[in-house]
TIZADO-957335 format. One record per residue: x negated, y negated, z of N, C-alpha, C in turn. Coordinates in nm, 2 decimals, padded with zeros to 4 digits. Last residue first. Example, Ala and Ser with C-alpha at 12.3 -4.5 7.8 and 13.67 -1.06 7.14 Angstrom:
2
<n.X:-01.28	n.Y:00.22	n.Z:00.71	ca.X:-01.37	ca.Y:00.11	ca.Z:00.71	c.X:-01.29	c.Y:00.00	c.Z:00.79>
<n.X:-01.32	n.Y:00.57	n.Z:00.78	ca.X:-01.23	ca.Y:00.45	ca.Z:00.78	c.X:-01.32	c.Y:00.33	c.Z:00.78>
***
This chain:
74
<n.X:-00.29	n.Y:00.32	n.Z:-03.54	ca.X:-00.28	ca.Y:00.15	ca.Z:-03.67	c.X:-00.41	c.Y:00.09	c.Z:-03.58>
<n.X:-00.25	n.Y:00.46	n.Z:-03.37	ca.X:-00.31	ca.Y:00.48	ca.Z:-03.46	c.X:-00.33	c.Y:00.43	c.Z:-03.57>
<n.X:-00.05	n.Y:00.35	n.Z:-03.18	ca.X:-00.22	ca.Y:00.38	ca.Z:-03.12	c.X:-00.29	c.Y:00.40	c.Z:-03.27>
<n.X:00.15	n.Y:00.33	n.Z:-03.29	ca.X:00.09	ca.Y:00.21	ca.Z:-03.29	c.X:-00.07	c.Y:00.21	c.Z:-03.22>
<n.X:00.21	n.Y:00.60	n.Z:-03.31	ca.X:00.21	ca.Y:00.53	ca.Z:-03.41	c.X:00.11	c.Y:00.42	c.Z:-03.43>
<n.X:00.28	n.Y:00.65	n.Z:-03.02	ca.X:00.13	ca.Y:00.71	ca.Z:-03.12	c.X:00.12	c.Y:00.64	c.Z:-03.21>
<n.X:00.48	n.Y:00.50	n.Z:-02.99	ca.X:00.36	ca.Y:00.46	ca.Z:-02.91	c.X:00.23	c.Y:00.51	c.Z:-02.98>
<n.X:00.67	n.Y:00.63	n.Z:-03.16	ca.X:00.67	ca.Y:00.49	ca.Z:-03.18	c.X:00.52	c.Y:00.44	c.Z:-03.11>
<n.X:00.66	n.Y:00.87	n.Z:-02.98	ca.X:00.62	ca.Y:00.85	ca.Z:-03.16	c.X:00.56	c.Y:00.70	c.Z:-03.19>
<n.X:00.80	n.Y:00.78	n.Z:-02.77	ca.X:00.63	ca.Y:00.83	ca.Z:-02.77	c.X:00.61	c.Y:00.82	c.Z:-02.91>
<n.X:01.05	n.Y:00.66	n.Z:-02.85	ca.X:00.94	ca.Y:00.57	ca.Z:-02.79	c.X:00.77	c.Y:00.63	c.Z:-02.80>
<n.X:01.14	n.Y:00.94	n.Z:-02.91	ca.X:01.14	ca.Y:00.82	ca.Z:-02.99	c.X:01.03	c.Y:00.69	c.Z:-02.96>
<n.X:01.14	n.Y:01.08	n.Z:-02.72	ca.X:01.04	ca.Y:01.12	ca.Z:-02.78	c.X:01.05	c.Y:01.00	c.Z:-02.89>
<n.X:01.31	n.Y:00.94	n.Z:-02.57	ca.X:01.18	ca.Y:00.95	ca.Z:-02.50	c.X:01.09	c.Y:00.93	c.Z:-02.60>
<n.X:01.55	n.Y:00.95	n.Z:-02.70	ca.X:01.55	ca.Y:00.79	ca.Z:-02.68	c.X:01.35	c.Y:00.80	c.Z:-02.62>
<n.X:01.61	n.Y:01.23	n.Z:-02.64	ca.X:01.59	ca.Y:01.19	ca.Z:-02.78	c.X:01.53	c.Y:01.02	c.Z:-02.77>
<n.X:01.39	n.Y:01.36	n.Z:-02.38	ca.X:01.52	ca.Y:01.33	ca.Z:-02.43	c.X:01.53	c.Y:01.25	c.Z:-02.57>
<n.X:01.15	n.Y:01.43	n.Z:-02.25	ca.X:01.26	ca.Y:01.54	ca.Z:-02.34	c.X:01.37	c.Y:01.51	c.Z:-02.41>
<n.X:01.08	n.Y:01.19	n.Z:-02.13	ca.X:01.01	ca.Y:01.24	ca.Z:-02.23	c.X:01.06	c.Y:01.36	c.Z:-02.32>
<n.X:01.22	n.Y:01.22	n.Z:-01.94	ca.X:01.22	ca.Y:01.15	ca.Z:-02.00	c.X:01.18	c.Y:01.16	c.Z:-02.13>
<n.X:01.18	n.Y:01.44	n.Z:-01.80	ca.X:01.33	ca.Y:01.44	ca.Z:-01.81	c.X:01.31	c.Y:01.33	c.Z:-01.92>
<n.X:00.91	n.Y:01.37	n.Z:-01.68	ca.X:00.93	ca.Y:01.48	ca.Z:-01.81	c.X:01.06	c.Y:01.46	c.Z:-01.86>
<n.X:00.96	n.Y:01.17	n.Z:-01.55	ca.X:00.90	ca.Y:01.13	ca.Z:-01.68	c.X:00.93	c.Y:01.22	c.Z:-01.78>
<n.X:01.11	n.Y:01.25	n.Z:-01.37	ca.X:01.18	ca.Y:01.18	ca.Z:-01.46	c.X:01.10	c.Y:01.17	c.Z:-01.57>
<n.X:00.94	n.Y:01.41	n.Z:-01.20	ca.X:01.01	ca.Y:01.50	ca.Z:-01.29	c.X:01.09	c.Y:01.40	c.Z:-01.38>
<n.X:00.74	n.Y:01.23	n.Z:-01.12	ca.X:00.69	ca.Y:01.35	ca.Z:-01.22	c.X:00.84	c.Y:01.40	c.Z:-01.30>
<n.X:00.92	n.Y:01.10	n.Z:-00.96	ca.X:00.85	ca.Y:01.02	ca.Z:-01.06	c.X:00.80	c.Y:01.10	c.Z:-01.15>
<n.X:00.97	n.Y:01.32	n.Z:-00.75	ca.X:01.06	ca.Y:01.27	ca.Z:-00.80	c.X:01.03	c.Y:01.16	c.Z:-00.94>
<n.X:00.67	n.Y:01.35	n.Z:-00.68	ca.X:00.75	ca.Y:01.47	ca.Z:-00.74	c.X:00.85	c.Y:01.40	c.Z:-00.82>
<n.X:00.64	n.Y:01.11	n.Z:-00.54	ca.X:00.56	ca.Y:01.13	ca.Z:-00.66	c.X:00.61	c.Y:01.28	c.Z:-00.76>
<n.X:00.82	n.Y:01.10	n.Z:-00.32	ca.X:00.85	ca.Y:01.02	ca.Z:-00.43	c.X:00.76	c.Y:01.06	c.Z:-00.58>
<n.X:00.76	n.Y:01.29	n.Z:-00.19	ca.X:00.90	ca.Y:01.35	ca.Z:-00.25	c.X:00.92	c.Y:01.23	c.Z:-00.36>
<n.X:00.50	n.Y:01.24	n.Z:-00.11	ca.X:00.55	ca.Y:01.36	ca.Z:-00.18	c.X:00.65	c.Y:01.36	c.Z:-00.26>
<n.X:00.58	n.Y:01.05	n.Z:00.07	ca.X:00.50	ca.Y:00.99	ca.Z:-00.07	c.X:00.54	c.Y:01.14	c.Z:-00.15>
<n.X:00.76	n.Y:01.16	n.Z:00.25	ca.X:00.80	ca.Y:01.05	ca.Z:00.17	c.X:00.72	c.Y:01.04	c.Z:00.02>
<n.X:00.56	n.Y:01.29	n.Z:00.39	ca.X:00.64	ca.Y:01.35	ca.Z:00.31	c.X:00.72	c.Y:01.29	c.Z:00.21>
<n.X:00.38	n.Y:01.10	n.Z:00.48	ca.X:00.32	ca.Y:01.22	ca.Z:00.39	c.X:00.44	c.Y:01.28	c.Z:00.33>
<n.X:00.54	n.Y:00.98	n.Z:00.63	ca.X:00.49	ca.Y:00.88	ca.Z:00.53	c.X:00.47	c.Y:01.03	c.Z:00.45>
<n.X:00.59	n.Y:01.21	n.Z:00.83	ca.X:00.69	ca.Y:01.12	ca.Z:00.80	c.X:00.64	c.Y:01.07	c.Z:00.61>
<n.X:00.33	n.Y:01.25	n.Z:00.94	ca.X:00.40	ca.Y:01.35	ca.Z:00.84	c.X:00.51	c.Y:01.29	c.Z:00.78>
<n.X:00.21	n.Y:00.98	n.Z:01.02	ca.X:00.16	ca.Y:01.07	ca.Z:00.91	c.X:00.23	c.Y:01.15	c.Z:00.84>
<n.X:00.45	n.Y:01.00	n.Z:01.25	ca.X:00.45	ca.Y:00.91	ca.Z:01.13	c.X:00.33	c.Y:00.93	c.Z:01.00>
<n.X:00.32	n.Y:01.24	n.Z:01.39	ca.X:00.47	ca.Y:01.23	ca.Z:01.33	c.X:00.48	c.Y:01.13	c.Z:01.23>
<n.X:00.07	n.Y:01.15	n.Z:01.44	ca.X:00.09	ca.Y:01.29	ca.Z:01.35	c.X:00.24	c.Y:01.27	c.Z:01.28>
<n.X:00.08	n.Y:00.96	n.Z:01.61	ca.X:00.02	ca.Y:00.93	ca.Z:01.49	c.X:00.04	c.Y:01.03	c.Z:01.40>
<n.X:00.25	n.Y:01.01	n.Z:01.80	ca.X:00.28	ca.Y:00.93	ca.Z:01.75	c.X:00.21	c.Y:00.93	c.Z:01.62>
<n.X:00.07	n.Y:01.21	n.Z:01.91	ca.X:00.18	ca.Y:01.26	ca.Z:01.91	c.X:00.26	c.Y:01.16	c.Z:01.79>
<n.X:-00.16	n.Y:01.09	n.Z:01.99	ca.X:-00.16	ca.Y:01.16	ca.Z:01.89	c.X:-00.02	c.Y:01.21	c.Z:01.85>
<n.X:-00.04	n.Y:00.92	n.Z:02.23	ca.X:-00.11	ca.Y:00.85	ca.Z:02.12	c.X:-00.10	c.Y:00.96	c.Z:02.00>
<n.X:00.07	n.Y:00.98	n.Z:02.46	ca.X:00.16	ca.Y:00.98	ca.Z:02.34	c.X:00.10	c.Y:00.94	c.Z:02.20>
<n.X:-00.14	n.Y:01.15	n.Z:02.60	ca.X:00.01	ca.Y:01.20	ca.Z:02.59	c.X:00.07	c.Y:01.15	c.Z:02.47>
<n.X:-00.45	n.Y:01.22	n.Z:02.64	ca.X:-00.36	ca.Y:01.09	ca.Z:02.57	c.X:-00.21	c.Y:01.13	c.Z:02.54>
<n.X:-00.55	n.Y:01.44	n.Z:02.67	ca.X:-00.53	ca.Y:01.37	ca.Z:02.78	c.X:-00.46	c.Y:01.24	c.Z:02.75>
<n.X:-00.65	n.Y:01.66	n.Z:02.48	ca.X:-00.74	ca.Y:01.53	ca.Z:02.52	c.X:-00.66	c.Y:01.42	c.Z:02.63>
<n.X:-00.45	n.Y:01.85	n.Z:02.54	ca.X:-00.58	ca.Y:01.87	ca.Z:02.55	c.X:-00.70	c.Y:01.77	c.Z:02.59>
<n.X:-00.17	n.Y:01.68	n.Z:02.48	ca.X:-00.24	ca.Y:01.78	ca.Z:02.59	c.X:-00.34	c.Y:01.83	c.Z:02.66>
<n.X:-00.23	n.Y:01.59	n.Z:02.25	ca.X:-00.24	ca.Y:01.51	ca.Z:02.37	c.X:-00.26	c.Y:01.55	c.Z:02.45>
<n.X:-00.26	n.Y:01.84	n.Z:02.06	ca.X:-00.39	ca.Y:01.75	ca.Z:02.09	c.X:-00.38	c.Y:01.65	c.Z:02.22>
<n.X:00.00	n.Y:01.89	n.Z:02.12	ca.X:-00.09	ca.Y:01.99	ca.Z:02.12	c.X:-00.21	c.Y:01.90	c.Z:02.17>
<n.X:00.15	n.Y:01.64	n.Z:01.96	ca.X:00.19	ca.Y:01.73	ca.Z:02.13	c.X:00.07	c.Y:01.76	c.Z:02.18>
<n.X:00.03	n.Y:01.70	n.Z:01.72	ca.X:00.02	ca.Y:01.58	ca.Z:01.82	c.X:00.01	c.Y:01.57	c.Z:01.95>
<n.X:00.16	n.Y:01.94	n.Z:01.68	ca.X:00.00	ca.Y:01.95	ca.Z:01.66	c.X:00.00	c.Y:01.81	c.Z:01.72>
<n.X:00.47	n.Y:01.86	n.Z:01.70	ca.X:00.40	ca.Y:01.96	ca.Z:01.78	c.X:00.23	c.Y:01.98	c.Z:01.76>
<n.X:00.47	n.Y:01.68	n.Z:01.54	ca.X:00.51	ca.Y:01.62	ca.Z:01.66	c.X:00.46	c.Y:01.77	c.Z:01.73>
<n.X:00.43	n.Y:01.80	n.Z:01.26	ca.X:00.34	ca.Y:01.66	ca.Z:01.32	c.X:00.36	c.Y:01.66	c.Z:01.47>
<n.X:00.67	n.Y:01.95	n.Z:01.27	ca.X:00.54	ca.Y:02.01	ca.Z:01.26	c.X:00.40	c.Y:01.93	c.Z:01.33>
<n.X:00.85	n.Y:01.77	n.Z:01.28	ca.X:00.83	ca.Y:01.85	ca.Z:01.37	c.X:00.73	c.Y:01.91	c.Z:01.35>
<n.X:00.82	n.Y:01.64	n.Z:00.98	ca.X:00.75	ca.Y:01.58	ca.Z:01.14	c.X:00.78	c.Y:01.65	c.Z:01.21>
<n.X:00.86	n.Y:01.93	n.Z:00.88	ca.X:00.72	ca.Y:01.86	ca.Z:00.86	c.X:00.73	c.Y:01.75	c.Z:00.96>
<n.X:01.12	n.Y:01.95	n.Z:00.89	ca.X:01.03	ca.Y:02.04	ca.Z:00.92	c.X:00.89	c.Y:01.98	c.Z:00.95>
<n.X:01.30	n.Y:01.77	n.Z:00.78	ca.X:01.31	ca.Y:01.78	ca.Z:00.90	c.X:01.20	c.Y:01.90	c.Z:00.97>
<n.X:01.22	n.Y:01.77	n.Z:00.51	ca.X:01.25	ca.Y:01.65	ca.Z:00.59	c.X:01.25	c.Y:01.66	c.Z:00.72>
<n.X:01.27	n.Y:02.04	n.Z:00.43	ca.X:01.14	ca.Y:01.98	ca.Z:00.43	c.X:01.12	c.Y:01.85	c.Z:00.51>
<n.X:01.54	n.Y:02.05	n.Z:00.45	ca.X:01.45	ca.Y:02.13	ca.Z:00.55	c.X:01.31	c.Y:02.05	c.Z:00.54>
***
């Protein structure tokens, strides 16, 4: 849903700006591109944080964290 609605909202904002300023395709294209890029950046950062949390909670993640902590204390 987020992947579909965010670019659509960007299209709406850009289209309204273009209609008000008389620059029809310029702001529409800019807002749609910003919406798509922003959506994928948000999805990537959320995925990365979830995977780091999942890895830290796993047995191999805890062992690595303990090893890194021990190396830092030495």
